[in-house]
mmCIF file of the N, C-alpha and C atoms, coordinates in Angstrom:
data_MODEL
# 
_entry.id   MODEL 
# 
loop_
_atom_site.group_PDB 
_atom_site.id 
_atom_site.type_symbol 
_atom_site.label_atom_id 
_atom_site.label_alt_id 
_atom_site.label_comp_id 
_atom_site.label_asym_id 
_atom_site.label_entity_id 
_atom_site.label_seq_id 
_atom_site.pdbx_PDB_ins_code 
_atom_site.Cartn_x 
_atom_site.Cartn_y 
_atom_site.Cartn_z 
_atom_site.occupancy 
_atom_site.B_iso_or_equiv 
_atom_site.pdbx_formal_charge 
_atom_site.auth_seq_id 
_atom_site.auth_comp_id 
_atom_site.auth_asym_id 
_atom_site.auth_atom_id 
_atom_site.pdbx_PDB_model_num 
ATOM 1   N N  . MET A 1 1  ? 34.393 8.582  -7.504  1.00 0.00 ? 1  MET A N  1 
ATOM 2   C CA . MET A 1 1  ? 34.211 8.983  -8.873  1.00 0.00 ? 1  MET A CA 1 
ATOM 3   C C  . MET A 1 1  ? 32.745 8.793  -9.231  1.00 0.00 ? 1  MET A C  1 
ATOM 4   N N  . CYS A 1 2  ? 32.191 9.738  -9.939  1.00 0.00 ? 2  CYS A N  1 
ATOM 5   C CA . CYS A 1 2  ? 30.787 9.680  -10.320 1.00 0.00 ? 2  CYS A CA 1 
ATOM 6   C C  . CYS A 1 2  ? 30.622 10.261 -11.716 1.00 0.00 ? 2  CYS A C  1 
ATOM 7   N N  . CYS A 1 3  ? 29.669 9.747  -12.429 1.00 0.00 ? 3  CYS A N  1 
ATOM 8   C CA . CYS A 1 3  ? 29.361 10.240 -13.764 1.00 0.00 ? 3  CYS A CA 1 
ATOM 9   C C  . CYS A 1 3  ? 27.903 10.690 -13.763 1.00 0.00 ? 3  CYS A C  1 
ATOM 10  N N  . VAL A 1 4  ? 27.645 11.918 -14.162 1.00 0.00 ? 4  VAL A N  1 
ATOM 11  C CA . VAL A 1 4  ? 26.276 12.426 -14.231 1.00 0.00 ? 4  VAL A CA 1 
ATOM 12  C C  . VAL A 1 4  ? 25.909 12.623 -15.695 1.00 0.00 ? 4  VAL A C  1 
ATOM 13  N N  . VAL A 1 5  ? 24.868 11.909 -16.121 1.00 0.00 ? 5  VAL A N  1 
ATOM 14  C CA . VAL A 1 5  ? 24.390 12.000 -17.497 1.00 0.00 ? 5  VAL A CA 1 
ATOM 15  C C  . VAL A 1 5  ? 22.887 12.240 -17.445 1.00 0.00 ? 5  VAL A C  1 
ATOM 16  N N  . PHE A 1 6  ? 22.422 13.246 -18.148 1.00 0.00 ? 6  PHE A N  1 
ATOM 17  C CA . PHE A 1 6  ? 21.000 13.539 -18.215 1.00 0.00 ? 6  PHE A CA 1 
ATOM 18  C C  . PHE A 1 6  ? 20.414 12.835 -19.431 1.00 0.00 ? 6  PHE A C  1 
ATOM 19  N N  . LEU A 1 7  ? 19.209 12.292 -19.271 1.00 0.00 ? 7  LEU A N  1 
ATOM 20  C CA . LEU A 1 7  ? 18.542 11.567 -20.343 1.00 0.00 ? 7  LEU A CA 1 
ATOM 21  C C  . LEU A 1 7  ? 17.289 12.341 -20.740 1.00 0.00 ? 7  LEU A C  1 
ATOM 22  N N  . LYS A 1 8  ? 17.205 12.700 -22.011 1.00 0.00 ? 8  LYS A N  1 
ATOM 23  C CA . LYS A 1 8  ? 16.028 13.430 -22.493 1.00 0.00 ? 8  LYS A CA 1 
ATOM 24  C C  . LYS A 1 8  ? 15.760 13.026 -23.930 1.00 0.00 ? 8  LYS A C  1 
ATOM 25  N N  . ASN A 1 9  ? 14.519 12.660 -24.196 1.00 0.00 ? 9  ASN A N  1 
ATOM 26  C CA . ASN A 1 9  ? 14.118 12.258 -25.552 1.00 0.00 ? 9  ASN A CA 1 
ATOM 27  C C  . ASN A 1 9  ? 15.036 11.183 -26.119 1.00 0.00 ? 9  ASN A C  1 
ATOM 28  N N  . SER A 1 10 ? 15.341 10.192 -25.304 1.00 0.00 ? 10 SER A N  1 
ATOM 29  C CA . SER A 1 10 ? 16.196 9.057  -25.680 1.00 0.00 ? 10 SER A CA 1 
ATOM 30  C C  . SER A 1 10 ? 17.625 9.457  -26.023 1.00 0.00 ? 10 SER A C  1 
ATOM 31  N N  . LYS A 1 11 ? 18.055 10.640 -25.605 1.00 0.00 ? 11 LYS A N  1 
ATOM 32  C CA . LYS A 1 11 ? 19.429 11.084 -25.840 1.00 0.00 ? 11 LYS A CA 1 
ATOM 33  C C  . LYS A 1 11 ? 20.135 11.265 -24.502 1.00 0.00 ? 11 LYS A C  1 
ATOM 34  N N  . THR A 1 12 ? 21.395 10.898 -24.461 1.00 0.00 ? 12 THR A N  1 
ATOM 35  C CA . THR A 1 12 ? 22.196 11.097 -23.253 1.00 0.00 ? 12 THR A CA 1 
ATOM 36  C C  . THR A 1 12 ? 23.044 12.350 -23.420 1.00 0.00 ? 12 THR A C  1 
ATOM 37  N N  . ILE A 1 13 ? 23.041 13.174 -22.368 1.00 0.00 ? 13 ILE A N  1 
ATOM 38  C CA . ILE A 1 13 ? 23.779 14.436 -22.432 1.00 0.00 ? 13 ILE A CA 1 
ATOM 39  C C  . ILE A 1 13 ? 24.612 14.589 -21.168 1.00 0.00 ? 13 ILE A C  1 
ATOM 40  N N  . PRO A 1 14 ? 25.939 14.506 -21.253 1.00 0.00 ? 14 PRO A N  1 
ATOM 41  C CA . PRO A 1 14 ? 26.786 14.741 -20.083 1.00 0.00 ? 14 PRO A CA 1 
ATOM 42  C C  . PRO A 1 14 ? 26.650 16.189 -19.615 1.00 0.00 ? 14 PRO A C  1 
ATOM 43  N N  . ILE A 1 15 ? 26.757 16.409 -18.321 1.00 0.00 ? 15 ILE A N  1 
ATOM 44  C CA . ILE A 1 15 ? 26.618 17.754 -17.754 1.00 0.00 ? 15 ILE A CA 1 
ATOM 45  C C  . ILE A 1 15 ? 27.589 18.737 -18.409 1.00 0.00 ? 15 ILE A C  1 
ATOM 46  N N  . GLU A 1 16 ? 28.754 18.268 -18.802 1.00 0.00 ? 16 GLU A N  1 
ATOM 47  C CA . GLU A 1 16 ? 29.763 19.151 -19.392 1.00 0.00 ? 16 GLU A CA 1 
ATOM 48  C C  . GLU A 1 16 ? 29.326 19.740 -20.732 1.00 0.00 ? 16 GLU A C  1 
ATOM 49  N N  . TRP A 1 17 ? 28.374 19.103 -21.402 1.00 0.00 ? 17 TRP A N  1 
ATOM 50  C CA . TRP A 1 17 ? 27.949 19.555 -22.724 1.00 0.00 ? 17 TRP A CA 1 
ATOM 51  C C  . TRP A 1 17 ? 26.786 20.537 -22.675 1.00 0.00 ? 17 TRP A C  1 
ATOM 52  N N  . ILE A 1 18 ? 26.190 20.743 -21.518 1.00 0.00 ? 18 ILE A N  1 
ATOM 53  C CA . ILE A 1 18 ? 24.993 21.579 -21.423 1.00 0.00 ? 18 ILE A CA 1 
ATOM 54  C C  . ILE A 1 18 ? 25.376 23.052 -21.414 1.00 0.00 ? 18 ILE A C  1 
ATOM 55  N N  . LYS A 1 19 ? 24.748 23.804 -22.290 1.00 0.00 ? 19 LYS A N  1 
ATOM 56  C CA . LYS A 1 19 ? 25.006 25.238 -22.425 1.00 0.00 ? 19 LYS A CA 1 
ATOM 57  C C  . LYS A 1 19 ? 23.667 25.961 -22.456 1.00 0.00 ? 19 LYS A C  1 
ATOM 58  N N  . PRO A 1 20 ? 23.552 27.182 -22.077 1.00 0.00 ? 20 PRO A N  1 
ATOM 59  C CA . PRO A 1 20 ? 24.562 28.056 -21.504 1.00 0.00 ? 20 PRO A CA 1 
ATOM 60  C C  . PRO A 1 20 ? 24.887 27.665 -20.062 1.00 0.00 ? 20 PRO A C  1 
ATOM 61  N N  . PHE A 1 21 ? 25.916 28.262 -19.527 1.00 0.00 ? 21 PHE A N  1 
ATOM 62  C CA . PHE A 1 21 ? 26.398 27.933 -18.195 1.00 0.00 ? 21 PHE A CA 1 
ATOM 63  C C  . PHE A 1 21 ? 25.301 28.092 -17.141 1.00 0.00 ? 21 PHE A C  1 
ATOM 64  N N  . ASP A 1 22 ? 24.495 29.157 -17.226 1.00 0.00 ? 22 ASP A N  1 
ATOM 65  C CA . ASP A 1 22 ? 23.438 29.390 -16.230 1.00 0.00 ? 22 ASP A CA 1 
ATOM 66  C C  . ASP A 1 22 ? 22.445 28.228 -16.190 1.00 0.00 ? 22 ASP A C  1 
ATOM 67  N N  . PHE A 1 23 ? 22.103 27.693 -17.361 1.00 0.00 ? 23 PHE A N  1 
ATOM 68  C CA . PHE A 1 23 ? 21.185 26.562 -17.432 1.00 0.00 ? 23 PHE A CA 1 
ATOM 69  C C  . PHE A 1 23 ? 21.829 25.313 -16.837 1.00 0.00 ? 23 PHE A C  1 
ATOM 70  N N  . ALA A 1 24 ? 23.087 25.072 -17.153 1.00 0.00 ? 24 ALA A N  1 
ATOM 71  C CA . ALA A 1 24 ? 23.811 23.922 -16.601 1.00 0.00 ? 24 ALA A CA 1 
ATOM 72  C C  . ALA A 1 24 ? 23.907 24.029 -15.080 1.00 0.00 ? 24 ALA A C  1 
ATOM 73  N N  . GLU A 1 25 ? 24.154 25.231 -14.583 1.00 0.00 ? 25 GLU A N  1 
ATOM 74  C CA . GLU A 1 25 ? 24.244 25.447 -13.140 1.00 0.00 ? 25 GLU A CA 1 
ATOM 75  C C  . GLU A 1 25 ? 22.902 25.155 -12.460 1.00 0.00 ? 25 GLU A C  1 
ATOM 76  N N  . LYS A 1 26 ? 21.792 25.572 -13.081 1.00 0.00 ? 26 LYS A N  1 
ATOM 77  C CA . LYS A 1 26 ? 20.456 25.303 -12.544 1.00 0.00 ? 26 LYS A CA 1 
ATOM 78  C C  . LYS A 1 26 ? 20.189 23.799 -12.518 1.00 0.00 ? 26 LYS A C  1 
ATOM 79  N N  . LEU A 1 27 ? 20.525 23.108 -13.602 1.00 0.00 ? 27 LEU A N  1 
ATOM 80  C CA . LEU A 1 27 ? 20.327 21.659 -13.661 1.00 0.00 ? 27 LEU A CA 1 
ATOM 81  C C  . LEU A 1 27 ? 21.132 20.944 -12.582 1.00 0.00 ? 27 LEU A C  1 
ATOM 82  N N  . LEU A 1 28 ? 22.376 21.348 -12.420 1.00 0.00 ? 28 LEU A N  1 
ATOM 83  C CA . LEU A 1 28 ? 23.227 20.712 -11.422 1.00 0.00 ? 28 LEU A CA 1 
ATOM 84  C C  . LEU A 1 28 ? 22.695 20.962 -10.014 1.00 0.00 ? 28 LEU A C  1 
ATOM 85  N N  . SER A 1 29 ? 22.186 22.148 -9.766  1.00 0.00 ? 29 SER A N  1 
ATOM 86  C CA . SER A 1 29 ? 21.605 22.476 -8.466  1.00 0.00 ? 29 SER A CA 1 
ATOM 87  C C  . SER A 1 29 ? 20.369 21.617 -8.193  1.00 0.00 ? 29 SER A C  1 
ATOM 88  N N  . GLU A 1 30 ? 19.504 21.450 -9.198  1.00 0.00 ? 30 GLU A N  1 
ATOM 89  C CA . GLU A 1 30 ? 18.323 20.601 -9.050  1.00 0.00 ? 30 GLU A CA 1 
ATOM 90  C C  . GLU A 1 30 ? 18.722 19.139 -8.869  1.00 0.00 ? 30 GLU A C  1 
ATOM 91  N N  . PHE A 1 31 ? 19.742 18.721 -9.574  1.00 0.00 ? 31 PHE A N  1 
ATOM 92  C CA . PHE A 1 31 ? 20.234 17.349 -9.434  1.00 0.00 ? 31 PHE A CA 1 
ATOM 93  C C  . PHE A 1 31 ? 20.769 17.112 -8.024  1.00 0.00 ? 31 PHE A C  1 
ATOM 94  N N  . GLU A 1 32 ? 21.538 18.071 -7.510  1.00 0.00 ? 32 GLU A N  1 
ATOM 95  C CA . GLU A 1 32 ? 22.064 17.964 -6.148  1.00 0.00 ? 32 GLU A CA 1 
ATOM 96  C C  . GLU A 1 32 ? 20.924 17.864 -5.136  1.00 0.00 ? 32 GLU A C  1 
ATOM 97  N N  . ALA A 1 33 ? 19.878 18.658 -5.322  1.00 0.00 ? 33 ALA A N  1 
ATOM 98  C CA . ALA A 1 33 ? 18.724 18.608 -4.422  1.00 0.00 ? 33 ALA A CA 1 
ATOM 99  C C  . ALA A 1 33 ? 18.092 17.217 -4.441  1.00 0.00 ? 33 ALA A C  1 
ATOM 100 N N  . ASN A 1 34 ? 18.006 16.598 -5.613  1.00 0.00 ? 34 ASN A N  1 
ATOM 101 C CA . ASN A 1 34 ? 17.461 15.246 -5.710  1.00 0.00 ? 34 ASN A CA 1 
ATOM 102 C C  . ASN A 1 34 ? 18.365 14.219 -5.051  1.00 0.00 ? 34 ASN A C  1 
ATOM 103 N N  . LEU A 1 35 ? 19.677 14.355 -5.224  1.00 0.00 ? 35 LEU A N  1 
ATOM 104 C CA . LEU A 1 35 ? 20.606 13.435 -4.551  1.00 0.00 ? 35 LEU A CA 1 
ATOM 105 C C  . LEU A 1 35 ? 20.426 13.502 -3.039  1.00 0.00 ? 35 LEU A C  1 
ATOM 106 N N  . ILE A 1 36 ? 20.306 14.715 -2.511  1.00 0.00 ? 36 ILE A N  1 
ATOM 107 C CA . ILE A 1 36 ? 20.124 14.887 -1.069  1.00 0.00 ? 36 ILE A CA 1 
ATOM 108 C C  . ILE A 1 36 ? 18.796 14.279 -0.638  1.00 0.00 ? 36 ILE A C  1 
ATOM 109 N N  . TYR A 1 37 ? 17.732 14.546 -1.390  1.00 0.00 ? 37 TYR A N  1 
ATOM 110 C CA . TYR A 1 37 ? 16.410 14.021 -1.041  1.00 0.00 ? 37 TYR A CA 1 
ATOM 111 C C  . TYR A 1 37 ? 16.394 12.493 -1.018  1.00 0.00 ? 37 TYR A C  1 
ATOM 112 N N  . TRP A 1 38 ? 16.952 11.866 -2.044  1.00 0.00 ? 38 TRP A N  1 
ATOM 113 C CA . TRP A 1 38 ? 16.881 10.408 -2.161  1.00 0.00 ? 38 TRP A CA 1 
ATOM 114 C C  . TRP A 1 38 ? 17.873 9.673  -1.265  1.00 0.00 ? 38 TRP A C  1 
ATOM 115 N N  . SER A 1 39 ? 19.020 10.255 -0.948  1.00 0.00 ? 39 SER A N  1 
ATOM 116 C CA . SER A 1 39 ? 20.002 9.539  -0.120  1.00 0.00 ? 39 SER A CA 1 
ATOM 117 C C  . SER A 1 39 ? 19.957 9.948  1.349   1.00 0.00 ? 39 SER A C  1 
ATOM 118 N N  . LYS A 1 40 ? 19.320 11.075 1.678   1.00 0.00 ? 40 LYS A N  1 
ATOM 119 C CA . LYS A 1 40 ? 19.151 11.548 3.060   1.00 0.00 ? 40 LYS A CA 1 
ATOM 120 C C  . LYS A 1 40 ? 20.449 11.506 3.875   1.00 0.00 ? 40 LYS A C  1 
ATOM 121 N N  . PRO A 1 41 ? 21.508 12.174 3.421   1.00 0.00 ? 41 PRO A N  1 
ATOM 122 C CA . PRO A 1 41 ? 22.760 12.176 4.184   1.00 0.00 ? 41 PRO A CA 1 
ATOM 123 C C  . PRO A 1 41 ? 22.586 12.911 5.514   1.00 0.00 ? 41 PRO A C  1 
ATOM 124 N N  . GLU A 1 42 ? 23.305 12.468 6.523   1.00 0.00 ? 42 GLU A N  1 
ATOM 125 C CA . GLU A 1 42 ? 23.152 13.008 7.873   1.00 0.00 ? 42 GLU A CA 1 
ATOM 126 C C  . GLU A 1 42 ? 23.481 14.489 7.975   1.00 0.00 ? 42 GLU A C  1 
ATOM 127 N N  . LEU A 1 43 ? 24.464 14.966 7.257   1.00 0.00 ? 43 LEU A N  1 
ATOM 128 C CA . LEU A 1 43 ? 24.934 16.334 7.430   1.00 0.00 ? 43 LEU A CA 1 
ATOM 129 C C  . LEU A 1 43 ? 24.202 17.366 6.575   1.00 0.00 ? 43 LEU A C  1 
ATOM 130 N N  . ASN A 1 44 ? 23.370 16.937 5.656   1.00 0.00 ? 44 ASN A N  1 
ATOM 131 C CA . ASN A 1 44 ? 22.600 17.881 4.831   1.00 0.00 ? 44 ASN A CA 1 
ATOM 132 C C  . ASN A 1 44 ? 21.178 17.966 5.363   1.00 0.00 ? 44 ASN A C  1 
ATOM 133 N N  . THR A 1 45 ? 20.708 19.176 5.604   1.00 0.00 ? 45 THR A N  1 
ATOM 134 C CA . THR A 1 45 ? 19.349 19.346 6.114   1.00 0.00 ? 45 THR A CA 1 
ATOM 135 C C  . THR A 1 45 ? 18.414 19.937 5.063   1.00 0.00 ? 45 THR A C  1 
ATOM 136 N N  . GLN A 1 46 ? 18.947 20.439 3.984   1.00 0.00 ? 46 GLN A N  1 
ATOM 137 C CA . GLN A 1 46 ? 18.112 20.994 2.919   1.00 0.00 ? 46 GLN A CA 1 
ATOM 138 C C  . GLN A 1 46 ? 17.552 19.872 2.046   1.00 0.00 ? 46 GLN A C  1 
ATOM 139 N N  . HIS A 1 47 ? 16.429 20.125 1.433   1.00 0.00 ? 47 HIS A N  1 
ATOM 140 C CA . HIS A 1 47 ? 15.841 19.256 0.398   1.00 0.00 ? 47 HIS A CA 1 
ATOM 141 C C  . HIS A 1 47 ? 15.452 17.871 0.903   1.00 0.00 ? 47 HIS A C  1 
ATOM 142 N N  . MET A 1 48 ? 15.258 17.681 2.210   1.00 0.00 ? 48 MET A N  1 
ATOM 143 C CA . MET A 1 48 ? 14.979 16.340 2.707   1.00 0.00 ? 48 MET A CA 1 
ATOM 144 C C  . MET A 1 48 ? 13.493 16.070 2.946   1.00 0.00 ? 48 MET A C  1 
ATOM 145 N N  . LYS A 1 49 ? 12.684 17.090 3.089   1.00 0.00 ? 49 LYS A N  1 
ATOM 146 C CA . LYS A 1 49 ? 11.281 16.879 3.447   1.00 0.00 ? 49 LYS A CA 1 
ATOM 147 C C  . LYS A 1 49 ? 10.359 16.747 2.246   1.00 0.00 ? 49 LYS A C  1 
ATOM 148 N N  . LYS A 1 50 ? 10.646 17.457 1.184   1.00 0.00 ? 50 LYS A N  1 
ATOM 149 C CA . LYS A 1 50 ? 9.782  17.454 0.008   1.00 0.00 ? 50 LYS A CA 1 
ATOM 150 C C  . LYS A 1 50 ? 10.613 17.133 -1.226  1.00 0.00 ? 50 LYS A C  1 
ATOM 151 N N  . GLU A 1 51 ? 10.094 16.229 -2.044  1.00 0.00 ? 51 GLU A N  1 
ATOM 152 C CA . GLU A 1 51 ? 10.832 15.849 -3.253  1.00 0.00 ? 51 GLU A CA 1 
ATOM 153 C C  . GLU A 1 51 ? 10.997 17.056 -4.172  1.00 0.00 ? 51 GLU A C  1 
ATOM 154 N N  . PRO A 1 52 ? 12.234 17.379 -4.530  1.00 0.00 ? 52 PRO A N  1 
ATOM 155 C CA . PRO A 1 52 ? 12.472 18.524 -5.412  1.00 0.00 ? 52 PRO A CA 1 
ATOM 156 C C  . PRO A 1 52 ? 11.987 18.234 -6.831  1.00 0.00 ? 52 PRO A C  1 
ATOM 157 N N  . THR A 1 53 ? 11.650 19.279 -7.529  1.00 0.00 ? 53 THR A N  1 
ATOM 158 C CA . THR A 1 53 ? 11.254 19.104 -8.925  1.00 0.00 ? 53 THR A CA 1 
ATOM 159 C C  . THR A 1 53 ? 12.497 18.982 -9.797  1.00 0.00 ? 53 THR A C  1 
ATOM 160 N N  . PHE A 1 54 ? 12.341 18.244 -10.847 1.00 0.00 ? 54 PHE A N  1 
ATOM 161 C CA . PHE A 1 54 ? 13.393 18.152 -11.857 1.00 0.00 ? 54 PHE A CA 1 
ATOM 162 C C  . PHE A 1 54 ? 12.685 17.989 -13.186 1.00 0.00 ? 54 PHE A C  1 
ATOM 163 N N  . GLU A 1 55 ? 12.624 19.053 -13.953 1.00 0.00 ? 55 GLU A N  1 
ATOM 164 C CA . GLU A 1 55 ? 11.799 19.080 -15.152 1.00 0.00 ? 55 GLU A CA 1 
ATOM 165 C C  . GLU A 1 55 ? 12.549 18.745 -16.435 1.00 0.00 ? 55 GLU A C  1 
ATOM 166 N N  . TYR A 1 56 ? 13.825 18.475 -16.334 1.00 0.00 ? 56 TYR A N  1 
ATOM 167 C CA . TYR A 1 56 ? 14.602 18.269 -17.553 1.00 0.00 ? 56 TYR A CA 1 
ATOM 168 C C  . TYR A 1 56 ? 14.445 16.868 -18.128 1.00 0.00 ? 56 TYR A C  1 
ATOM 169 N N  . GLY A 1 57 ? 14.276 15.896 -17.296 1.00 0.00 ? 57 GLY A N  1 
ATOM 170 C CA . GLY A 1 57 ? 14.183 14.518 -17.755 1.00 0.00 ? 57 GLY A CA 1 
ATOM 171 C C  . GLY A 1 57 ? 14.689 13.587 -16.674 1.00 0.00 ? 57 GLY A C  1 
ATOM 172 N N  . GLN A 1 58 ? 15.038 12.392 -17.050 1.00 0.00 ? 58 GLN A N  1 
ATOM 173 C CA . GLN A 1 58 ? 15.530 11.405 -16.100 1.00 0.00 ? 58 GLN A CA 1 
ATOM 174 C C  . GLN A 1 58 ? 17.033 11.580 -15.894 1.00 0.00 ? 58 GLN A C  1 
ATOM 175 N N  . VAL A 1 59 ? 17.492 11.210 -14.700 1.00 0.00 ? 59 VAL A N  1 
ATOM 176 C CA . VAL A 1 59 ? 18.914 11.308 -14.386 1.00 0.00 ? 59 VAL A CA 1 
ATOM 177 C C  . VAL A 1 59 ? 19.453 9.918  -14.096 1.00 0.00 ? 59 VAL A C  1 
ATOM 178 N N  . HIS A 1 60 ? 20.582 9.612  -14.675 1.00 0.00 ? 60 HIS A N  1 
ATOM 179 C CA . HIS A 1 60 ? 21.256 8.339  -14.455 1.00 0.00 ? 60 HIS A CA 1 
ATOM 180 C C  . HIS A 1 60 ? 22.558 8.638  -13.722 1.00 0.00 ? 60 HIS A C  1 
ATOM 181 N N  . ALA A 1 61 ? 22.651 8.188  -12.471 1.00 0.00 ? 61 ALA A N  1 
ATOM 182 C CA . ALA A 1 61 ? 23.860 8.407  -11.666 1.00 0.00 ? 61 ALA A CA 1 
ATOM 183 C C  . ALA A 1 61 ? 24.583 7.076  -11.517 1.00 0.00 ? 61 ALA A C  1 
ATOM 184 N N  . GLN A 1 62 ? 25.877 7.088  -11.764 1.00 0.00 ? 62 GLN A N  1 
ATOM 185 C CA . GLN A 1 62 ? 26.665 5.870  -11.641 1.00 0.00 ? 62 GLN A CA 1 
ATOM 186 C C  . GLN A 1 62 ? 27.851 6.099  -10.726 1.00 0.00 ? 62 GLN A C  1 
ATOM 187 N N  . ASN A 1 63 ? 27.954 5.270  -9.717  1.00 0.00 ? 63 ASN A N  1 
ATOM 188 C CA . ASN A 1 63 ? 29.140 5.227  -8.872  1.00 0.00 ? 63 ASN A CA 1 
ATOM 189 C C  . ASN A 1 63 ? 30.035 4.169  -9.508  1.00 0.00 ? 63 ASN A C  1 
ATOM 190 N N  . VAL A 1 64 ? 31.148 4.582  -10.046 1.00 0.00 ? 64 VAL A N  1 
ATOM 191 C CA . VAL A 1 64 ? 32.009 3.653  -10.780 1.00 0.00 ? 64 VAL A CA 1 
ATOM 192 C C  . VAL A 1 64 ? 33.286 3.300  -10.019 1.00 0.00 ? 64 VAL A C  1 
ATOM 193 N N  . THR A 1 65 ? 33.271 3.494  -8.700  1.00 0.00 ? 65 THR A N  1 
ATOM 194 C CA . THR A 1 65 ? 34.470 3.195  -7.915  1.00 0.00 ? 65 THR A CA 1 
ATOM 195 C C  . THR A 1 65 ? 34.701 1.703  -7.763  1.00 0.00 ? 65 THR A C  1 
ATOM 196 N N  . GLY A 1 66 ? 33.611 0.920  -7.771  1.00 0.00 ? 66 GLY A N  1 
ATOM 197 C CA . GLY A 1 66 ? 33.741 -0.506 -7.531  1.00 0.00 ? 66 GLY A CA 1 
ATOM 198 C C  . GLY A 1 66 ? 33.871 -0.847 -6.060  1.00 0.00 ? 66 GLY A C  1 
ATOM 199 N N  . ALA A 1 67 ? 33.943 0.163  -5.200  1.00 0.00 ? 67 ALA A N  1 
ATOM 200 C CA . ALA A 1 67 ? 34.122 -0.060 -3.765  1.00 0.00 ? 67 ALA A CA 1 
ATOM 201 C C  . ALA A 1 67 ? 32.797 -0.250 -3.034  1.00 0.00 ? 67 ALA A C  1 
ATOM 202 N N  . THR A 1 68 ? 31.704 0.205  -3.623  1.00 0.00 ? 68 THR A N  1 
ATOM 203 C CA . THR A 1 68 ? 30.402 0.129  -2.970  1.00 0.00 ? 68 THR A CA 1 
ATOM 204 C C  . THR A 1 68 ? 29.303 0.130  -4.024  1.00 0.00 ? 68 THR A C  1 
ATOM 205 N N  . TYR A 1 69 ? 28.124 -0.292 -3.631  1.00 0.00 ? 69 TYR A N  1 
ATOM 206 C CA . TYR A 1 69 ? 26.986 -0.259 -4.540  1.00 0.00 ? 69 TYR A CA 1 
ATOM 207 C C  . TYR A 1 69 ? 26.129 0.984  -4.340  1.00 0.00 ? 69 TYR A C  1 
ATOM 208 N N  . PHE A 1 70 ? 26.587 1.931  -3.494  1.00 0.00 ? 70 PHE A N  1 
ATOM 209 C CA . PHE A 1 70 ? 25.854 3.171  -3.273  1.00 0.00 ? 70 PHE A CA 1 
ATOM 210 C C  . PHE A 1 70 ? 25.767 3.944  -4.584  1.00 0.00 ? 70 PHE A C  1 
ATOM 211 N N  . TRP A 1 71 ? 24.556 4.260  -5.017  1.00 0.00 ? 71 TRP A N  1 
ATOM 212 C CA . TRP A 1 71 ? 24.286 4.970  -6.271  1.00 0.00 ? 71 TRP A CA 1 
ATOM 213 C C  . TRP A 1 71 ? 24.915 4.265  -7.479  1.00 0.00 ? 71 TRP A C  1 
ATOM 214 N N  . HIS A 1 72 ? 24.950 2.936  -7.437  1.00 0.00 ? 72 HIS A N  1 
ATOM 215 C CA . HIS A 1 72 ? 25.487 2.178  -8.564  1.00 0.00 ? 72 HIS A CA 1 
ATOM 216 C C  . HIS A 1 72 ? 24.364 1.956  -9.572  1.00 0.00 ? 72 HIS A C  1 
ATOM 217 N N  . ASP A 1 73 ? 24.442 2.633  -10.695 1.00 0.00 ? 73 ASP A N  1 
ATOM 218 C CA . ASP A 1 73 ? 23.449 2.504  -11.766 1.00 0.00 ? 73 ASP A CA 1 
ATOM 219 C C  . ASP A 1 73 ? 22.043 2.873  -11.300 1.00 0.00 ? 73 ASP A C  1 
ATOM 220 N N  . LYS A 1 74 ? 21.906 4.026  -10.675 1.00 0.00 ? 74 LYS A N  1 
ATOM 221 C CA . LYS A 1 74 ? 20.631 4.488  -10.123 1.00 0.00 ? 74 LYS A CA 1 
ATOM 222 C C  . LYS A 1 74 ? 19.979 5.477  -11.084 1.00 0.00 ? 74 LYS A C  1 
ATOM 223 N N  . PHE A 1 75 ? 18.704 5.271  -11.361 1.00 0.00 ? 75 PHE A N  1 
ATOM 224 C CA . PHE A 1 75 ? 17.926 6.210  -12.172 1.00 0.00 ? 75 PHE A CA 1 
ATOM 225 C C  . PHE A 1 75 ? 16.974 6.961  -11.265 1.00 0.00 ? 75 PHE A C  1 
ATOM 226 N N  . ILE A 1 76 ? 16.967 8.292  -11.375 1.00 0.00 ? 76 ILE A N  1 
ATOM 227 C CA . ILE A 1 76 ? 16.016 9.088  -10.592 1.00 0.00 ? 76 ILE A CA 1 
ATOM 228 C C  . ILE A 1 76 ? 15.313 10.066 -11.518 1.00 0.00 ? 76 ILE A C  1 
# 
């Protein structure tokens, strides 16, 4: 289980609230690229050599499973 919340101008915005859909899809794609870049998973080869841009603001990723500390309260 994971919660993705974007932080901009001291406001928190869940991905589900971002409109229009095309903009939300672009943000999610950029966020995914950052997750791949920062965690370097073995099976993903894209986005690993150069840090992707993310111009929207800061991202707060929380792993709330309690089973591991992977991405537990991580800001990127």
